[in-house]
C-alpha positions in Angstrom: 74.7 91.8 102.9 73.0 90.2 105.6 75.2 88.4 108.3 74.8 87.3 111.6 77.5 87.2 114.3 76.5 86.2 117.4 79.4 86.9 120.4 80.1 87.7 124.0 81.3 91.3 124.5 84.8 91.7 125.7 87.1 94.6 126.7 88.5 96.3 123.6 91.8 99.1 123.7 88.7 101.6 125.3 89.0 104.1 122.3 85.5 105.1 121.5 84.1 105.6 124.9 85.8 108.7 125.6 85.0 109.9 122.3 81.2 109.4 123.4 81.0 106.4 121.2 81.5 103.4 123.8 81.7 100.4 121.4 80.8 96.7 122.4 84.1 94.2 121.3 83.3 90.5 119.7 85.9 88.4 119.2 85.9 88.2 115.5 84.1 85.1 114.3 85.7 82.8 111.8 83.5 84.0 109.0 85.5 86.3 106.5 83.9 89.5 106.5 85.4 92.3 104.6 86.5 94.9 106.7 84.6 98.3 106.9 81.9 100.4 108.7 78.6 98.9 108.3 74.6 99.9 109.5 73.7 96.7 111.5 71.1 95.4 114.5 71.9 94.2 117.6 70.1 92.4 119.7 70.4 92.2 123.3 68.2 90.0 125.7 65.4 89.6 123.2 65.5 93.4 122.0 66.6 94.7 118.3 68.5 97.9 118.7 69.8 100.1 115.2 73.8 99.8 115.3 77.3 101.2 113.5 79.9 97.7 113.3 83.7 98.6 112.6 85.0 95.4 111.3 89.1 95.1 110.8 91.9 96.7 112.5 90.6 100.4 113.2 93.4 101.1 115.7 96.9 100.8 115.8 96.7 99.2 119.6 95.1 96.2 117.7 96.9 93.2 116.4 94.1 90.8 115.6 91.4 91.9 113.5 87.8 92.7 115.3 84.0 93.8 115.1 82.8 96.2 117.3 79.4 97.8 117.4 78.3 101.4 118.4 74.8 100.2 119.7 72.5 103.8 118.9 70.7 105.0 121.6 71.8 102.4 124.0 73.8 103.3 127.3 73.8 100.2 129.1 76.7 98.0 130.6 77.1 95.0 129.1 80.4 93.0 129.3 80.4 89.1 129.7 76.8 89.5 128.2 75.9 88.0 124.4 74.6 89.8 121.4 73.6 88.9 118.1 74.9 91.3 115.4 72.8 91.5 112.1 75.3 93.3 109.6 73.0 94.8 107.1 74.7 97.0 104.7 78.0 98.7 103.9 78.5 102.5 104.8 82.3 103.0 103.9 85.9 101.2 103.9 88.1 102.1 107.0 90.4 104.5 107.1 92.9 106.4 109.3 92.5 109.5 111.2 94.9 111.9 112.0 92.9 114.7 113.4 90.2 114.1 116.2 87.5 116.5 114.9 87.7 114.5 111.8 87.0 111.3 113.4 84.3 112.9 115.1 82.5 114.4 112.2 82.6 111.0 110.1 81.7 108.8 113.2 78.5 111.5 113.5 77.5 111.1 109.9 78.1 107.1 109.9 75.7 107.1 112.6 73.0 109.3 110.4 73.7 106.6 107.7 73.0 103.9 109.7 69.9 105.3 111.0 68.7 106.1 107.4 69.7 103.2 106.3 68.3 100.8 109.0 64.7 102.6 109.2 63.5 102.0 105.9 
């Protein structure tokens, strides 16, 4: 599955940054993309990065579907900048977590899976 999405980075609910995983939120494209966690590439100012793409409604705060990307090995402020996201492969379906430590363990594993997929 290779799907490309382009969008301007907007403010999200701020849930990822305090966990150590800040995400770039994009408006959900009109294309239908099944919800889940995906490995993908992110292009910012002509440079290609690896990323973890989350599609759907991962928080109870958000009512509309969204697309957010945790860019691996990246720490720049990019609000209001344009990103291109290439979704490569689904890692897992979305699920809710009742315990923070389980969520953090899962995100860490998702990042490892994304690195393996994207380093091939």
